[in-house]
C-alpha positions, -999 to +999 in steps of 0.1 A: +000-001+001+026+023+011+047+016-024+015+026-041+012+056-025+048+068-031+046+059-067+014+078-071+030+106-054+061+107-077+037+101-110+021+136-101+052+151-092+063+144-125+034+151-143+029+186-126+068+194-136+058+184-174+033+209-174+053+237-158+080+233-178+055+234-210+041+265-199+071+279-185+093+274-217+065+287-240+076+325-252+051+352-248+044+380-271+054+411-252+025+442-251+034+472-272+052+496-252+068+527-262+082+557-243+112+583-241+143+573-233+169+592-206+180+611-234+147+623-248+145+601-280+116+582-284+116+544-285+093+513-293+097+481-278+093+466-315+125+481-325+143+453-304+121+424-316+141+390-316+167+406-287+166+400-253+152+432-234+153+441-197+126+462-187+128+482-154+100+498-141+107+527-114+079+546-096+083+573-074+059+594-056 
């Protein structure tokens, strides 16, 4: 009985990991983002298509 429970738990763990890796590794399309950089030039996220982009959002009140 205990072996069956352990096997079931391991099976559920592997299924859960498989589902997680499937959704975690699927690329998502970023929303359209545009703005003004620190030098005053306008930028558009589409200009960087196919490149890795790190966005940092800063809020100050």
